[in-house]
Backbone bond lengths (Angstrom), bond angles and torsions (degrees), N, CA, C in turn:
res aa  C-N    CA-C-N  psi(-1)  N-CA   C-N-CA  omega(-1)  CA-C   N-CA-C  phi
1 X - - - 1.453 - - 1.531 108.49 -
2 X 1.322 118.04 127.12 1.459 120.60 178.44 1.525 110.05 -63.41
3 X 1.330 114.87 147.23 1.454 119.55 -178.84 1.510 112.71 -90.97
4 X 1.307 114.13 -174.67 1.448 122.31 177.32 1.525 109.29 -92.81
5 X 1.312 115.98 156.93 1.458 122.02 175.36 1.519 107.95 -106.63
6 X 1.334 116.38 130.50 1.456 122.14 177.28 1.518 108.34 -108.83
7 X 1.335 116.66 127.49 1.463 121.94 -178.10 1.522 109.27 -129.10
8 X 1.349 117.62 117.02 1.461 119.79 179.85 1.530 111.78 -60.68
9 X 1.330 115.50 136.33 1.460 122.58 175.26 1.533 108.15 -102.69
10 X 1.317 115.79 -47.39 1.457 123.47 172.70 1.529 106.85 -155.14
11 X 1.318 118.96 -171.54 1.469 118.99 -173.59 1.525 114.05 -68.96
12 X 1.326 118.49 -14.57 1.452 120.86 -179.97 1.514 115.36 -117.24
13 X 1.352 117.41 3.80 1.467 120.82 -177.49 1.527 109.88 -139.36
14 X 1.327 115.56 134.73 1.458 122.84 177.13 1.528 107.97 -129.23
15 X 1.326 116.97 124.43 1.464 121.61 177.75 1.533 109.53 -75.19
16 X 1.332 116.15 143.05 1.467 122.33 -179.88 1.528 107.83 -119.72
17 X 1.355 115.31 125.95 1.464 121.55 -179.39 1.525 110.02 -127.77
18 X 1.337 115.94 147.71 1.464 120.57 170.79 1.525 108.23 -67.80
19 X 1.318 117.68 165.62 1.470 120.96 178.72 1.520 111.51 -61.29
20 X 1.347 117.37 -21.39 1.466 122.14 177.86 1.528 111.75 -76.92
21 X 1.335 116.82 -10.89 1.459 121.59 -178.16 1.516 113.59 99.79
22 X 1.338 117.19 -8.66 1.468 121.24 -179.22 1.532 110.33 -67.61
23 X 1.341 118.19 127.06 1.468 119.87 176.93 1.522 110.39 -71.80
24 X 1.339 116.05 134.83 1.467 119.88 -178.96 1.525 112.60 -124.81
25 X 1.329 117.36 -2.68 1.457 119.47 177.89 1.509 112.92 156.71
26 X 1.325 113.84 -167.84 1.456 122.12 179.43 1.523 108.95 -136.81
27 X 1.309 114.91 153.05 1.455 120.76 167.11 1.521 105.17 -103.16
28 X 1.336 116.54 126.89 1.463 121.12 179.93 1.522 108.33 -118.62
29 X 1.333 114.91 133.76 1.461 118.72 177.90 1.525 107.74 -82.01
30 X 1.320 114.41 118.41 1.459 121.63 -178.80 1.528 107.38 -130.30
31 X 1.311 116.04 112.06 1.463 120.08 179.93 1.514 113.81 60.62
32 X 1.337 117.65 34.99 1.459 122.04 178.35 1.518 114.71 84.45
33 X 1.321 117.91 -2.35 1.470 123.02 178.98 1.521 108.30 -113.51
34 X 1.344 116.77 143.28 1.457 121.47 175.54 1.519 108.57 -89.73
35 X 1.328 117.11 120.45 1.464 122.39 -177.77 1.527 108.59 -113.02
36 X 1.343 115.77 128.80 1.458 121.22 179.54 1.518 110.14 -79.39
37 X 1.320 115.75 127.71 1.457 122.99 177.10 1.529 107.77 -115.48
38 X 1.327 115.96 102.65 1.472 121.49 -178.86 1.520 110.13 -67.29
39 X 1.336 115.21 153.58 1.456 120.89 174.23 1.522 108.88 -152.40
40 X 1.283 114.62 155.57 1.451 120.71 177.26 1.510 109.13 -151.41
41 X 1.305 115.83 -179.06 1.461 121.24 179.59 1.511 108.80 -129.49
42 X 1.321 115.36 137.72 1.459 121.98 177.21 1.519 107.20 -134.11
43 X 1.310 116.53 116.85 1.458 120.26 -179.08 1.516 112.72 59.56
44 X 1.317 117.17 31.62 1.459 121.85 179.70 1.515 114.66 84.57
45 X 1.337 117.32 -3.77 1.462 120.72 179.89 1.528 110.72 -102.17
46 X 1.328 116.39 140.71 1.454 122.67 177.40 1.523 109.89 -67.93
47 X 1.341 115.94 133.98 1.459 121.99 177.81 1.530 107.87 -119.08
48 X 1.351 118.08 97.12 1.465 120.16 177.71 1.527 110.27 -60.19
49 X 1.322 116.03 135.34 1.460 121.00 -178.76 1.510 113.63 80.10
50 X 1.336 117.77 1.67 1.459 121.76 -178.17 1.508 112.89 -102.61
51 X 1.305 115.75 -161.92 1.458 121.86 177.40 1.516 113.59 88.11
52 X 1.334 115.77 -174.48 1.460 120.57 -174.02 1.534 114.51 -68.51
53 X 1.326 117.76 -16.87 1.471 120.02 179.26 1.523 111.97 -113.07
54 X 1.339 116.15 26.66 1.463 120.90 -178.37 1.527 112.25 -56.20
55 X 1.322 117.74 -35.10 1.468 122.07 -179.85 1.527 112.63 -67.79
56 X 1.329 117.68 -10.98 1.462 121.98 179.34 1.534 112.38 -104.71
57 X 1.339 116.69 2.63 1.460 121.81 -179.08 1.532 110.20 -53.42
58 X 1.315 116.08 132.76 1.471 125.49 179.05 1.527 114.47 75.98
59 X 1.333 119.01 10.07 1.462 120.08 174.52 1.521 107.98 -65.88
60 X 1.335 117.40 141.73 1.465 122.09 -174.96 1.527 112.01 -110.47
61 X 1.335 114.22 149.41 1.464 122.62 178.81 1.523 108.73 -137.42
62 X 1.334 116.29 144.76 1.466 119.63 178.90 1.524 112.17 -88.81
63 X 1.337 117.11 -24.22 1.468 120.77 179.09 1.529 109.79 -135.74
64 X 1.313 114.92 162.39 1.475 120.94 178.00 1.528 110.30 -93.05
65 X 1.313 116.40 61.56 1.457 122.43 177.99 1.527 108.02 -90.74
66 X 1.360 118.30 105.74 1.472 120.96 -175.58 1.525 114.15 -56.84
67 X 1.317 117.86 -37.11 1.474 121.01 -179.75 1.527 110.52 -66.04
68 X 1.314 116.42 -47.10 1.464 121.16 179.90 1.539 110.92 -65.76
69 X 1.322 116.40 -45.05 1.460 120.63 -179.23 1.524 110.69 -62.71
70 X 1.334 116.87 -45.30 1.473 120.42 178.21 1.516 111.26 -59.57
71 X 1.329 116.40 -48.26 1.467 120.15 -178.98 1.519 111.38 -60.76
72 X 1.320 116.38 -41.74 1.448 120.95 -177.72 1.535 112.36 -70.61
73 X 1.318 117.72 -47.02 1.464 120.90 -177.72 1.525 112.70 -71.73
74 X 1.321 117.55 -31.88 1.469 120.56 -176.02 1.531 113.12 -92.71
75 X 1.325 118.23 -5.58 1.469 120.65 -174.52 1.515 114.48 -80.98
76 X 1.308 118.22 -17.17 1.476 119.57 -173.40 1.484 111.71 -111.24
């Protein structure tokens, strides 16, 4: 299964994309923990907490390990 791509936006935000390039959310550093914030689009409008990984919204990670994050977000 192809993994996710993580792209730094700034020191506290990392964009998360499917292997197809579709954006599916961001990881935000909150209190030293990386929290996944799902997003999607409906009719051209951004839907916070939506999209294909909506069921993983607010999942937390201690490190930015792309392999671990991909496995965790894509497993459910």
